Backbone of each chain as nested JSON, in Angstrom:
{
  "chains": [
    {"id": "A", "residues": [
      {"number": 1, "name": "MET", "atoms": {"N": [1.584, -2.118, 6.775], "CA": [1.228, -0.26, 7.367], "C": [1.067, 0.143, 5.804]}},
      {"number": 2, "name": "LEU", "atoms": {"N": [-0.201, 0.812, 6.085], "CA": [-0.547, 1.534, 4.784], "C": [-0.689, 3.069, 5.23]}},
      {"number": 3, "name": "VAL", "atoms": {"N": [0.308, 3.719, 4.033], "CA": [0.62, 4.902, 4.106], "C": [-0.02, 5.965, 2.972]}},
      {"number": 4, "name": "ARG", "atoms": {"N": [-0.761, 6.981, 3.11], "CA": [-1.589, 7.404, 2.165], "C": [-1.225, 8.804, 2.321]}},
      {"number": 5, "name": "PRO", "atoms": {"N": [-1.407, 10.199, 1.15], "CA": [-1.121, 10.95, 1.245], "C": [-2.716, 11.573, 1.912]}},
      {"number": 6, "name": "LYS", "atoms": {"N": [-2.372, 12.563, 2.973], "CA": [-3.513, 13.232, 3.869], "C": [-4.596, 13.817, 2.564]}},
      {"number": 7, "name": "PRO", "atoms": {"N": [-5.792, 13.81, 2.522], "CA": [-6.883, 14.631, 2.0], "C": [-5.889, 15.914, 1.907]}},
      {"number": 8, "name": "GLY", "atoms": {"N": [-6.249, 16.584, 0.693], "CA": [-5.862, 17.954, 0.161], "C": [-4.264, 18.191, -0.12]}},
      {"number": 9, "name": "ILE", "atoms": {"N": [-3.588, 17.222, 0.469], "CA": [-2.184, 16.867, -0.309], "C": [-2.082, 16.534, -1.715]}},
      {"number": 10, "name": "LEU", "atoms": {"N": [-1.679, 17.332, -2.293], "CA": [-1.022, 17.132, -3.83], "C": [-0.595, 15.541, -4.26]}},
      {"number": 11, "name": "ASP", "atoms": {"N": [-1.37, 15.015, -4.754], "CA": [-0.689, 13.421, -5.48], "C": [-0.627, 13.294, -6.678]}},
      {"number": 12, "name": "PRO", "atoms": {"N": [0.772, 13.678, -7.237], "CA": [0.669, 13.42, -8.669], "C": [0.626, 12.198, -9.247]}},
      {"number": 13, "name": "GLN", "atoms": {"N": [0.861, 11.241, -8.693], "CA": [1.207, 10.071, -8.874], "C": [-0.397, 9.285, -9.116]}},
      {"number": 14, "name": "GLY", "atoms": {"N": [-0.992, 9.59, -7.898], "CA": [-2.522, 9.545, -8.059], "C": [-3.147, 9.83, -9.483]}},
      {"number": 15, "name": "GLN", "atoms": {"N": [-2.75, 11.197, -9.554], "CA": [-3.287, 12.196, -10.764], "C": [-2.992, 11.045, -12.086]}},
      {"number": 16, "name": "ALA", "atoms": {"N": [-1.636, 10.737, -12.157], "CA": [-1.329, 10.191, -13.191], "C": [-2.162, 8.645, -13.579]}},
      {"number": 17, "name": "VAL", "atoms": {"N": [-2.371, 8.15, -12.473], "CA": [-3.088, 6.774, -12.134], "C": [-4.738, 7.441, -13.16]}},
      {"number": 18, "name": "GLU", "atoms": {"N": [-4.928, 7.963, -12.292], "CA": [-6.551, 8.532, -12.638], "C": [-6.836, 8.943, -14.127]}},
      {"number": 19, "name": "SER", "atoms": {"N": [-5.761, 10.1, -14.541], "CA": [-5.785, 10.127, -16.161], "C": [-5.609, 8.981, -16.726]}},
      {"number": 20, "name": "SER", "atoms": {"N": [-4.82, 8.073, -16.577], "CA": [-4.264, 6.986, -17.361], "C": [-5.352, 5.792, -17.407]}},
      {"number": 21, "name": "LEU", "atoms": {"N": [-6.047, 5.572, -16.305], "CA": [-7.202, 4.855, -16.183], "C": [-8.49, 5.103, -16.862]}},
      {"number": 22, "name": "ARG", "atoms": {"N": [-8.655, 6.669, -17.097], "CA": [-9.633, 7.333, -18.028], "C": [-9.337, 7.135, -19.489]}},
      {"number": 23, "name": "HIS", "atoms": {"N": [-8.095, 7.284, -19.708], "CA": [-7.643, 7.059, -21.167], "C": [-8.005, 5.609, -21.637]}},
      {"number": 24, "name": "LEU", "atoms": {"N": [-7.715, 4.75, -20.692], "CA": [-8.02, 3.389, -20.817], "C": [-9.495, 2.944, -20.928]}},
      {"number": 25, "name": "GLY", "atoms": {"N": [-10.713, 4.132, -20.833], "CA": [-11.825, 3.781, -20.814], "C": [-12.535, 3.474, -19.325]}},
      {"number": 26, "name": "PHE", "atoms": {"N": [-11.883, 3.424, -18.386], "CA": [-12.379, 3.254, -17.276], "C": [-12.966, 4.336, -16.304]}},
      {"number": 27, "name": "ASP", "atoms": {"N": [-14.241, 4.326, -15.985], "CA": [-14.934, 5.297, -15.412], "C": [-14.726, 5.18, -14.008]}},
      {"number": 28, "name": "VAL", "atoms": {"N": [-13.852, 6.15, -13.424], "CA": [-13.381, 6.414, -12.068], "C": [-13.53, 7.743, -11.351]}},
      {"number": 29, "name": "GLY", "atoms": {"N": [-13.314, 7.52, -10.231], "CA": [-13.41, 8.713, -9.471], "C": [-11.782, 9.48, -9.249]}},
      {"number": 30, "name": "GLU", "atoms": {"N": [-11.704, 9.465, -8.102], "CA": [-10.062, 10.328, -7.403], "C": [-9.361, 9.149, -7.252]}},
      {"number": 31, "name": "ALA", "atoms": {"N": [-8.411, 9.033, -7.682], "CA": [-7.169, 7.835, -7.157], "C": [-6.186, 8.563, -6.509]}},
      {"number": 32, "name": "ARG", "atoms": {"N": [-5.836, 7.713, -5.513], "CA": [-4.591, 7.753, -4.599], "C": [-3.539, 6.826, -4.559]}},
      {"number": 33, "name": "VAL", "atoms": {"N": [-2.339, 7.559, -4.632], "CA": [-1.133, 6.218, -4.682], "C": [-0.718, 6.417, -3.48]}},
      {"number": 34, "name": "GLY", "atoms": {"N": [-0.545, 5.149, -2.279], "CA": [-0.052, 5.359, -1.4], "C": [1.179, 4.318, -1.318]}},
      {"number": 35, "name": "ARG", "atoms": {"N": [2.001, 3.898, -0.137], "CA": [2.939, 3.161, 0.244], "C": [2.126, 1.65, 0.983]}},
      {"number": 36, "name": "LEU", "atoms": {"N": [2.818, 0.67, 0.74], "CA": [2.533, -0.501, 1.561], "C": [3.719, -1.07, 2.199]}},
      {"number": 37, "name": "VAL", "atoms": {"N": [4.097, -1.007, 3.423], "CA": [5.008, -1.61, 3.884], "C": [4.704, -3.022, 4.771]}},
      {"number": 38, "name": "ASP", "atoms": {"N": [5.182, -4.07, 4.448], "CA": [5.008, -5.283, 5.238], "C": [6.134, -5.49, 5.912]}},
      {"number": 39, "name": "VAL", "atoms": {"N": [6.176, -5.606, 7.584], "CA": [7.313, -6.013, 8.223], "C": [7.13, -6.979, 9.595]}},
      {"number": 40, "name": "ASP", "atoms": {"N": [7.888, -7.815, 9.208], "CA": [7.777, -8.838, 10.21], "C": [8.25, -8.665, 11.362]}},
      {"number": 41, "name": "VAL", "atoms": {"N": [7.275, -8.797, 12.567], "CA": [8.107, -8.034, 13.878], "C": [7.842, -9.415, 14.869]}},
      {"number": 42, "name": "PRO", "atoms": {"N": [8.732, -10.012, 15.305], "CA": [8.851, -11.294, 15.967], "C": [8.052, -11.067, 17.331]}},
      {"number": 43, "name": "THR", "atoms": {"N": [6.644, -10.835, 17.49], "CA": [6.292, -11.234, 18.696], "C": [5.02, -11.388, 18.664]}},
      {"number": 44, "name": "ASP", "atoms": {"N": [4.526, -12.523, 19.489], "CA": [2.964, -12.75, 19.315], "C": [1.917, -12.152, 20.086]}},
      {"number": 45, "name": "ASP", "atoms": {"N": [2.757, -10.858, 21.06], "CA": [1.814, -10.149, 21.687], "C": [1.222, -8.717, 20.658]}},
      {"number": 46, "name": "ARG", "atoms": {"N": [-0.278, -9.076, 20.815], "CA": [-0.596, -7.945, 19.572], "C": [-0.45, -6.757, 19.789]}},
      {"number": 47, "name": "ALA", "atoms": {"N": [-0.637, -6.445, 20.901], "CA": [-0.536, -4.707, 21.364], "C": [1.074, -4.437, 21.327]}},
      {"number": 48, "name": "GLU", "atoms": {"N": [2.077, -5.188, 21.705], "CA": [3.471, -4.85, 21.593], "C": [3.854, -4.886, 20.291]}},
      {"number": 49, "name": "ALA", "atoms": {"N": [3.368, -5.757, 19.429], "CA": [3.335, -5.436, 17.686], "C": [3.049, -3.774, 17.087]}},
      {"number": 50, "name": "LEU", "atoms": {"N": [1.534, -3.806, 17.71], "CA": [0.691, -2.498, 17.074], "C": [1.847, -1.456, 17.652]}},
      {"number": 51, "name": "ALA", "atoms": {"N": [2.265, -1.386, 19.164], "CA": [3.124, -0.369, 19.542], "C": [4.178, -0.073, 18.605]}},
      {"number": 52, "name": "GLN", "atoms": {"N": [5.016, -1.097, 18.255], "CA": [6.226, -1.275, 17.789], "C": [5.928, -0.921, 16.197]}},
      {"number": 53, "name": "LEU", "atoms": {"N": [4.786, -1.084, 15.676], "CA": [4.879, -0.72, 14.173], "C": [4.281, 0.723, 14.444]}},
      {"number": 54, "name": "GLU", "atoms": {"N": [3.821, 1.347, 15.506], "CA": [3.246, 2.842, 15.226], "C": [4.57, 3.549, 15.733]}},
      {"number": 55, "name": "ARG", "atoms": {"N": [5.72, 3.28, 16.335], "CA": [6.56, 3.844, 16.399], "C": [7.412, 3.862, 15.337]}},
      {"number": 56, "name": "MET", "atoms": {"N": [7.636, 2.768, 14.296], "CA": [8.333, 2.623, 13.055], "C": [7.516, 3.654, 12.156]}},
      {"number": 57, "name": "CYS", "atoms": {"N": [6.191, 4.1, 11.772], "CA": [5.481, 4.819, 11.111], "C": [5.79, 6.001, 11.56]}},
      {"number": 58, "name": "GLU", "atoms": {"N": [6.097, 6.728, 12.872], "CA": [6.398, 7.859, 13.48], "C": [7.849, 8.031, 13.271]}},
      {"number": 59, "name": "GLN", "atoms": {"N": [8.516, 7.049, 13.509], "CA": [10.153, 7.693, 13.241], "C": [10.58, 7.439, 11.872]}},
      {"number": 60, "name": "LEU", "atoms": {"N": [10.098, 6.526, 11.201], "CA": [10.668, 6.501, 9.905], "C": [10.161, 6.472, 8.567]}},
      {"number": 61, "name": "LEU", "atoms": {"N": [8.771, 5.587, 8.644], "CA": [8.151, 5.191, 7.655], "C": [7.163, 6.398, 7.003]}},
      {"number": 62, "name": "THR", "atoms": {"N": [6.61, 7.137, 7.765], "CA": [5.713, 8.258, 7.614], "C": [6.409, 9.708, 7.876]}},
      {"number": 63, "name": "ASN", "atoms": {"N": [5.439, 10.813, 6.684], "CA": [5.926, 12.001, 7.093], "C": [4.757, 12.545, 7.598]}},
      {"number": 64, "name": "PRO", "atoms": {"N": [4.712, 12.654, 9.109], "CA": [3.3, 13.093, 9.548], "C": [2.471, 14.474, 8.869]}},
      {"number": 65, "name": "LEU", "atoms": {"N": [3.307, 15.532, 8.407], "CA": [2.89, 16.404, 7.574], "C": [1.785, 16.204, 6.364]}},
      {"number": 66, "name": "ILE", "atoms": {"N": [2.174, 15.272, 5.667], "CA": [1.588, 14.937, 4.278], "C": [0.869, 13.79, 4.39]}},
      {"number": 67, "name": "GLU", "atoms": {"N": [1.414, 12.59, 5.676], "CA": [0.771, 11.311, 5.1], "C": [0.402, 10.673, 6.311]}},
      {"number": 68, "name": "SER", "atoms": {"N": [-0.884, 9.652, 6.335], "CA": [-1.671, 9.17, 7.294], "C": [-0.988, 7.713, 6.997]}},
      {"number": 69, "name": "TYR", "atoms": {"N": [-1.158, 7.009, 8.271], "CA": [-0.925, 5.889, 8.252], "C": [-2.404, 4.878, 8.858]}},
      {"number": 70, "name": "GLU", "atoms": {"N": [-2.449, 3.435, 8.409], "CA": [-2.836, 2.526, 9.21], "C": [-2.314, 1.507, 9.289]}},
      {"number": 71, "name": "ILE", "atoms": {"N": [-2.331, 0.575, 10.445], "CA": [-1.66, -0.552, 10.675], "C": [-2.541, -1.846, 10.63]}},
      {"number": 72, "name": "GLU", "atoms": {"N": [-2.286, -2.846, 10.014], "CA": [-3.434, -3.957, 10.142], "C": [-2.239, -4.792, 10.519]}},
      {"number": 73, "name": "LEU", "atoms": {"N": [-2.785, -5.914, 11.5], "CA": [-1.95, -7.061, 11.606], "C": [-2.218, -8.301, 11.28]}},
      {"number": 74, "name": "GLU", "atoms": {"N": [-1.344, -8.951, 10.992], "CA": [-1.479, -10.33, 10.505], "C": [-0.591, -11.471, 10.748]}},
      {"number": 75, "name": "ARG", "atoms": {"N": [-1.417, -12.294, 11.147], "CA": [-0.591, -13.676, 11.667], "C": [-0.085, -14.109, 10.647]}},
      {"number": 76, "name": "PRO", "atoms": {"N": [1.394, -14.563, 10.799], "CA": [2.11, -15.137, 9.725], "C": [1.699, -16.798, 9.044]}}
    ]},
    {"id": "B", "residues": [
      {"number": 1, "name": "MET", "atoms": {"N": [-6.353, -0.945, -4.189], "CA": [-5.523, -2.3, -4.341], "C": [-4.021, -2.313, -3.386]}},
      {"number": 2, "name": "LEU", "atoms": {"N": [-3.765, -3.7, -2.857], "CA": [-2.256, -3.578, -2.596], "C": [-1.376, -4.392, -3.749]}},
      {"number": 3, "name": "VAL", "atoms": {"N": [-0.564, -3.608, -4.02], "CA": [0.532, -4.204, -5.092], "C": [1.73, -4.423, -4.304]}},
      {"number": 4, "name": "ARG", "atoms": {"N": [2.154, -5.711, -4.284], "CA": [3.604, -6.25, -3.392], "C": [4.256, -7.005, -4.44]}},
      {"number": 5, "name": "PRO", "atoms": {"N": [5.534, -6.756, -4.276], "CA": [6.461, -7.53, -4.805], "C": [6.236, -8.995, -4.797]}},
      {"number": 6, "name": "LYS", "atoms": {"N": [6.434, -9.873, -5.8], "CA": [6.418, -11.247, -5.462], "C": [7.382, -11.724, -4.659]}},
      {"number": 7, "name": "PRO", "atoms": {"N": [6.917, -12.81, -3.693], "CA": [7.965, -13.701, -3.273], "C": [9.342, -13.929, -4.108]}},
      {"number": 8, "name": "GLY", "atoms": {"N": [10.653, -13.552, -3.661], "CA": [11.937, -14.304, -4.334], "C": [12.125, -12.966, -5.528]}},
      {"number": 9, "name": "ILE", "atoms": {"N": [11.426, -11.939, -5.515], "CA": [11.941, -10.614, -6.331], "C": [12.617, -9.678, -5.719]}},
      {"number": 10, "name": "LEU", "atoms": {"N": [13.518, -9.302, -5.872], "CA": [14.226, -8.284, -4.896], "C": [13.543, -7.244, -4.97]}},
      {"number": 11, "name": "ASP", "atoms": {"N": [13.672, -6.665, -3.681], "CA": [12.95, -5.358, -3.19], "C": [13.852, -4.522, -2.409]}},
      {"number": 12, "name": "PRO", "atoms": {"N": [14.364, -3.79, -3.542], "CA": [15.69, -2.761, -2.625], "C": [14.829, -1.964, -1.597]}},
      {"number": 13, "name": "GLN", "atoms": {"N": [13.797, -1.394, -1.897], "CA": [13.289, -0.429, -0.917], "C": [12.984, -1.242, 0.31]}},
      {"number": 14, "name": "GLY", "atoms": {"N": [12.242, -2.362, 0.25], "CA": [12.176, -3.063, 1.503], "C": [13.503, -3.354, 2.226]}},
      {"number": 15, "name": "GLN", "atoms": {"N": [14.477, -3.799, 1.382], "CA": [15.573, -3.86, 2.093], "C": [16.488, -2.878, 2.409]}},
      {"number": 16, "name": "ALA", "atoms": {"N": [16.197, -1.492, 2.335], "CA": [16.739, -0.384, 2.764], "C": [15.672, 0.044, 4.258]}},
      {"number": 17, "name": "VAL", "atoms": {"N": [14.302, -0.24, 3.686], "CA": [13.767, -0.076, 5.069], "C": [14.205, -0.994, 6.639]}},
      {"number": 18, "name": "GLU", "atoms": {"N": [14.174, -2.356, 5.99], "CA": [14.594, -3.229, 7.246], "C": [16.136, -2.91, 7.636]}},
      {"number": 19, "name": "SER", "atoms": {"N": [17.041, -2.26, 7.133], "CA": [18.18, -1.864, 7.272], "C": [18.055, -0.781, 8.159]}},
      {"number": 20, "name": "SER", "atoms": {"N": [17.314, 0.422, 7.941], "CA": [17.058, 1.641, 8.654], "C": [16.324, 1.434, 10.051]}},
      {"number": 21, "name": "LEU", "atoms": {"N": [15.576, 0.601, 9.63], "CA": [14.516, 0.135, 11.252], "C": [15.472, -0.754, 12.148]}},
      {"number": 22, "name": "ARG", "atoms": {"N": [16.454, -1.511, 11.875], "CA": [17.475, -2.431, 12.614], "C": [18.254, -0.929, 12.917]}},
      {"number": 23, "name": "HIS", "atoms": {"N": [18.853, -0.276, 12.276], "CA": [19.51, 0.606, 12.633], "C": [18.762, 1.391, 13.798]}},
      {"number": 24, "name": "LEU", "atoms": {"N": [17.608, 2.094, 13.745], "CA": [17.254, 2.708, 14.679], "C": [16.986, 1.925, 15.952]}},
      {"number": 25, "name": "GLY", "atoms": {"N": [16.927, 0.598, 15.982], "CA": [17.132, -0.453, 16.929], "C": [15.812, -1.497, 16.973]}},
      {"number": 26, "name": "PHE", "atoms": {"N": [14.971, -1.377, 16.088], "CA": [13.887, -2.126, 15.985], "C": [14.3, -3.416, 15.75]}},
      {"number": 27, "name": "ASP", "atoms": {"N": [13.63, -4.813, 16.436], "CA": [14.047, -6.348, 16.137], "C": [12.89, -6.455, 15.075]}},
      {"number": 28, "name": "VAL", "atoms": {"N": [13.568, -6.505, 13.613], "CA": [12.33, -6.972, 12.736], "C": [12.71, -7.827, 11.744]}},
      {"number": 29, "name": "GLY", "atoms": {"N": [12.008, -8.678, 11.479], "CA": [12.462, -9.774, 10.318], "C": [12.307, -8.801, 9.129]}},
      {"number": 30, "name": "GLU", "atoms": {"N": [11.81, -9.768, 8.104], "CA": [11.916, -9.273, 6.608], "C": [10.901, -7.838, 6.465]}},
      {"number": 31, "name": "ALA", "atoms": {"N": [11.29, -7.219, 5.469], "CA": [10.338, -5.668, 5.263], "C": [10.114, -5.828, 3.846]}},
      {"number": 32, "name": "ARG", "atoms": {"N": [8.931, -5.497, 3.428], "CA": [8.667, -5.777, 1.898], "C": [7.85, -4.073, 1.634]}},
      {"number": 33, "name": "VAL", "atoms": {"N": [8.262, -3.678, 0.699], "CA": [7.397, -2.185, 0.236], "C": [6.689, -2.23, -1.39]}},
      {"number": 34, "name": "GLY", "atoms": {"N": [5.638, -2.103, -1.014], "CA": [4.67, -1.999, -2.039], "C": [4.132, -0.904, -2.074]}},
      {"number": 35, "name": "ARG", "atoms": {"N": [2.902, -1.098, -3.127], "CA": [2.095, 0.227, -3.579], "C": [0.451, 0.026, -2.972]}},
      {"number": 36, "name": "LEU", "atoms": {"N": [0.347, 1.071, -2.878], "CA": [-1.098, 0.937, -2.369], "C": [-2.097, 2.185, -3.388]}},
      {"number": 37, "name": "VAL", "atoms": {"N": [-2.969, 1.634, -3.978], "CA": [-3.899, 2.475, -4.959], "C": [-5.376, 2.238, -4.489]}},
      {"number": 38, "name": "ASP", "atoms": {"N": [-5.756, 3.459, -3.995], "CA": [-7.058, 3.467, -3.634], "C": [-7.776, 4.331, -5.084]}},
      {"number": 39, "name": "VAL", "atoms": {"N": [-8.92, 3.712, -5.197], "CA": [-9.668, 4.466, -6.523], "C": [-11.108, 4.255, -6.305]}},
      {"number": 40, "name": "ASP", "atoms": {"N": [-11.716, 5.443, -6.544], "CA": [-13.35, 5.439, -6.458], "C": [-13.802, 4.881, -7.586]}},
      {"number": 41, "name": "VAL", "atoms": {"N": [-14.733, 3.694, -7.535], "CA": [-15.259, 3.424, -8.585], "C": [-16.65, 3.47, -8.187]}},
      {"number": 42, "name": "PRO", "atoms": {"N": [-17.569, 4.086, -9.448], "CA": [-18.973, 4.893, -9.276], "C": [-20.106, 3.771, -9.336]}},
      {"number": 43, "name": "THR", "atoms": {"N": [-19.852, 2.586, -8.606], "CA": [-21.042, 1.645, -8.759], "C": [-21.311, 1.064, -7.244]}},
      {"number": 44, "name": "ASP", "atoms": {"N": [-22.366, 0.484, -6.968], "CA": [-22.824, 0.014, -5.984], "C": [-22.831, -1.581, -5.992]}},
      {"number": 45, "name": "ASP", "atoms": {"N": [-22.459, -1.913, -7.329], "CA": [-22.07, -3.248, -7.44], "C": [-21.201, -4.025, -7.2]}},
      {"number": 46, "name": "ARG", "atoms": {"N": [-20.973, -4.762, -5.753], "CA": [-19.358, -5.355, -5.573], "C": [-18.676, -5.926, -6.609]}},
      {"number": 47, "name": "ALA", "atoms": {"N": [-19.527, -6.818, -7.295], "CA": [-19.061, -7.91, -8.087], "C": [-18.579, -6.995, -9.339]}},
      {"number": 48, "name": "GLU", "atoms": {"N": [-19.125, -6.031, -9.789], "CA": [-19.074, -5.247, -10.787], "C": [-17.79, -4.283, -10.423]}},
      {"number": 49, "name": "ALA", "atoms": {"N": [-17.391, -3.816, -9.055], "CA": [-16.619, -3.115, -8.946], "C": [-15.291, -3.822, -8.941]}},
      {"number": 50, "name": "LEU", "atoms": {"N": [-15.274, -5.381, -8.253], "CA": [-14.162, -5.858, -8.163], "C": [-13.57, -6.454, -9.636]}},
      {"number": 51, "name": "ALA", "atoms": {"N": [-14.566, -6.804, -10.519], "CA": [-14.308, -7.038, -12.216], "C": [-13.57, -5.717, -12.505]}},
      {"number": 52, "name": "GLN", "atoms": {"N": [-13.893, -4.675, -12.314], "CA": [-13.302, -3.403, -12.939], "C": [-12.121, -3.29, -12.412]}},
      {"number": 53, "name": "LEU", "atoms": {"N": [-11.912, -3.485, -10.806], "CA": [-10.573, -3.137, -10.475], "C": [-9.457, -4.333, -10.839]}},
      {"number": 54, "name": "GLU", "atoms": {"N": [-10.081, -5.534, -10.943], "CA": [-8.899, -6.37, -11.47], "C": [-8.538, -5.745, -12.854]}},
      {"number": 55, "name": "ARG", "atoms": {"N": [-9.129, -5.502, -13.604], "CA": [-9.033, -5.262, -14.576], "C": [-7.954, -3.893, -14.819]}},
      {"number": 56, "name": "MET", "atoms": {"N": [-7.974, -3.247, -14.015], "CA": [-7.3, -2.095, -13.846], "C": [-5.952, -2.398, -13.575]}},
      {"number": 57, "name": "CYS", "atoms": {"N": [-5.875, -3.429, -12.474], "CA": [-4.647, -3.97, -11.675], "C": [-3.676, -4.795, -13.166]}},
      {"number": 58, "name": "GLU", "atoms": {"N": [-4.734, -5.399, -13.827], "CA": [-3.962, -6.128, -15.089], "C": [-3.645, -5.439, -16.259]}},
      {"number": 59, "name": "GLN", "atoms": {"N": [-4.422, -4.133, -16.389], "CA": [-4.303, -3.647, -17.622], "C": [-3.056, -2.063, -17.261]}},
      {"number": 60, "name": "LEU", "atoms": {"N": [-2.803, -2.108, -15.98], "CA": [-2.256, -0.589, -15.855], "C": [-1.486, -0.53, -14.439]}},
      {"number": 61, "name": "LEU", "atoms": {"N": [-1.589, -1.094, -13.459], "CA": [-1.399, -0.897, -12.144], "C": [-0.54, -1.754, -11.695]}},
      {"number": 62, "name": "THR", "atoms": {"N": [-0.421, -3.153, -12.283], "CA": [0.993, -3.781, -11.879], "C": [1.689, -4.128, -12.818]}},
      {"number": 63, "name": "ASN", "atoms": {"N": [2.682, -5.179, -12.596], "CA": [3.509, -5.909, -13.457], "C": [3.053, -7.026, -13.05]}},
      {"number": 64, "name": "PRO", "atoms": {"N": [2.589, -8.196, -13.838], "CA": [2.458, -9.568, -13.26], "C": [3.565, -10.333, -12.832]}},
      {"number": 65, "name": "LEU", "atoms": {"N": [4.514, -10.099, -13.843], "CA": [6.054, -10.824, -13.603], "C": [6.432, -10.511, -12.48]}},
      {"number": 66, "name": "ILE", "atoms": {"N": [6.395, -9.392, -11.805], "CA": [7.049, -9.339, -10.532], "C": [6.008, -8.765, -9.336]}},
      {"number": 67, "name": "GLU", "atoms": {"N": [5.048, -8.441, -9.908], "CA": [3.993, -7.932, -8.643], "C": [2.61, -8.86, -8.559]}},
      {"number": 68, "name": "SER", "atoms": {"N": [2.271, -8.802, -7.412], "CA": [1.03, -9.737, -6.947], "C": [-0.143, -8.432, -6.406]}},
      {"number": 69, "name": "TYR", "atoms": {"N": [-1.206, -8.662, -6.701], "CA": [-1.99, -7.688, -6.178], "C": [-3.129, -8.098, -5.308]}},
      {"number": 70, "name": "GLU", "atoms": {"N": [-3.829, -7.387, -4.619], "CA": [-5.056, -7.699, -3.746], "C": [-6.042, -7.083, -3.477]}},
      {"number": 71, "name": "ILE", "atoms": {"N": [-7.281, -6.956, -3.76], "CA": [-8.32, -5.98, -3.921], "C": [-9.099, -5.925, -2.572]}},
      {"number": 72, "name": "GLU", "atoms": {"N": [-9.154, -4.989, -1.794], "CA": [-9.881, -4.788, -0.899], "C": [-11.256, -3.501, -1.055]}},
      {"number": 73, "name": "LEU", "atoms": {"N": [-12.542, -3.87, -1.284], "CA": [-13.453, -3.314, -1.328], "C": [-13.927, -2.489, 0.047]}},
      {"number": 74, "name": "GLU", "atoms": {"N": [-14.37, -1.265, -0.373], "CA": [-14.802, -0.27, 0.942], "C": [-15.89, 0.405, 0.438]}},
      {"number": 75, "name": "ARG", "atoms": {"N": [-16.904, 0.946, 1.446], "CA": [-17.72, 1.575, 0.963], "C": [-17.803, 2.922, 1.074]}},
      {"number": 76, "name": "PRO", "atoms": {"N": [-17.938, 3.929, 0.393], "CA": [-17.383, 5.387, 1.12], "C": [-17.929, 5.758, 2.169]}}
    ]}
  ]
}
């Protein structure tokens, strides 16, 4: 699961990364920092896996007021 | 950029997520928590963008002893 601060939500970590990259001489636009959560789900059923991961995001892994999430499925 | 703790490296955040998900009744295997860093790079040249993002990972965004990274390019 990829969890990102929603557009418009203050992201101090992203600002710090942006400013550090500029100090190092990189030409960058905006930087945003989020979380990456990899979870093994013991099912071969993609729809079932997706439904479970969605529930995990909603119940525990994200704050829907300030974060959005994206789910990417991978086979082991 | 997707930054993950390398296999074998202790990941207390991942352990906490794993244990919380089980407490909520989810049937999950291992969970690992990493960082997601989105950076706008003002170039249309994919090879150039990739080279720059790699340098950012190596100079600032990751600790190569304990983390691995993956770069995904996206057009705005």
